Phi, psi and omega in degrees: 000134179284134180262135176257124182205155176285169184305324180295316178295322179296320178297319179293321179295317179298317179297320179294319179295318178301315181295317181293322179292315179294325176295320177295319177299316181298314182293325183280311190268337182256307182277342185059038180227075182305135183251342181225160179286154179303323181298318179292321177300312180298322179298314180296319180296316179297321180295318179294319178299320179295318179296314183290330176291322180282332181228077184304333181292345180270348179290137180241154181300333182263012178293141177299341177288344183268003179297322179236141177140351177291152179293153176307144185275150169271223175293141180288133179287142179287147176234118178276124180280117180298322172248117185304144174268092188285156174279166182266146174279159180244150172222134182241351180226162178297325179297319179296323178295316180297323176298318178299316181295320178299319179295321178296315180299319182288317184290317185262354180055047178235111179284145176049058181296151173256140188249145168281123182254118190225147175296144174263107183279143188254088181208233181233123179287134181224165176235132179245126179255121176251133174240122185052037175085359183250134178293120181245340181200143173228136184223153174281165177292321183064231179268009181098328178263321182224128177244196181240141178283110180238033185307310182302323180289318180292332179295340181281348183275113189290342176287344179268115181290135175283334175223135180290149178274167173070217183205175177088005179284155179295161176301320175233126179225122175257116180257132179246144182190198187231128168272129182220172179237110179304144186301315181300319179292322177300312181293322178294319179298314181294324178299316179294323180295320179296318181295327183264358182078019181275184182281129179268136179283143184289311180202166184300321182295308179296325178298318180292312182298316180293326181294320181292333184259018177288150183286334184249114179303331179295329177284322175301321182298339180279348182271141183279075185263150177227177185208141170232135174269141180215358182203170182234149177245243182290136176227129179224143173091348179191147178269148176270167176305157187279003179229156180299316183297318182289329175294317178296325177297321176296319177306314180300316180300326183271009174089010178271134180289129178233140183302137177281353182272000181292133179212191184235148177206144171272175180243125180215186177296337178262035187303314182300322179295320181294324178291315179298326178287326183284322181241105183295159179287101186235025185296344178267358183254109186294339181280340183257317177236094188277010175274187183293134185295338181285344181278145173293156182300143176241142170226156170235154187248128174242110182288091185206072183286144182295339182264356179252339182070018183275132171248119189267143178273357187231140174239156181227135175263131177243125179265119182259129177101000000 
């Protein structure tokens, strides 16, 4: 039914629809707790699109209608990372892990550090820049020093908030994380591609990386991409909590998806056992470990215990199994 309202009422209606749609996206793609039926979601989206078409001055850059619709990209513009996006170190034995811990203890002067134990997602590392809570730029890791501006493509991923929720975020916040393709979604996409004679993706990792770097954002939007935040880059205008765990908790408050498998572990001679206990063997569950099921579980360690307030400059990847 068409609503008749003066411009002020229309503006309020558009704002309400934007909020309700983004809340639905957050509940579906971040919390995995859908709150409304697909039909109602589509109805709200169509109503908002109609309002913004009739009143272009009411369209905002962070509107959910703006996730798809940018013109195809030419060459990707370079983005220089003010704080380099470093690669992760590897450890394959308990001795290598203990050496890593000794370096952390010496560098940070923290005895017996407690580590954040987190899944290592197999996709494409990206950086998201928020200014006053609004997503203004998204870039790939590239070589760690310079990446590529893929903002229009990243805006199509519904797990990435176009505007942060809540309050208290810094004036500038750079969120780092991984775009990935869940295995079930990867297999469903390939099944449909085979039936239609389309291009089949080689594996979830290449599928995610290639999707983010497509020239047409409308094509990226067709790929079943997801996102997890796991680190922070540039911060201006406000300080974040002094520990890694509390920073990730803030990410959750602000509507950014963070893995539910994150836990804590100390390092001892029984280190592998503590890791296996902290991160269950979930390589067959695409919702928990979205990399290839044939790979052994990966975790990375961030020495940032909630009771020490330590934020570590180094991460370590441990391959279990």
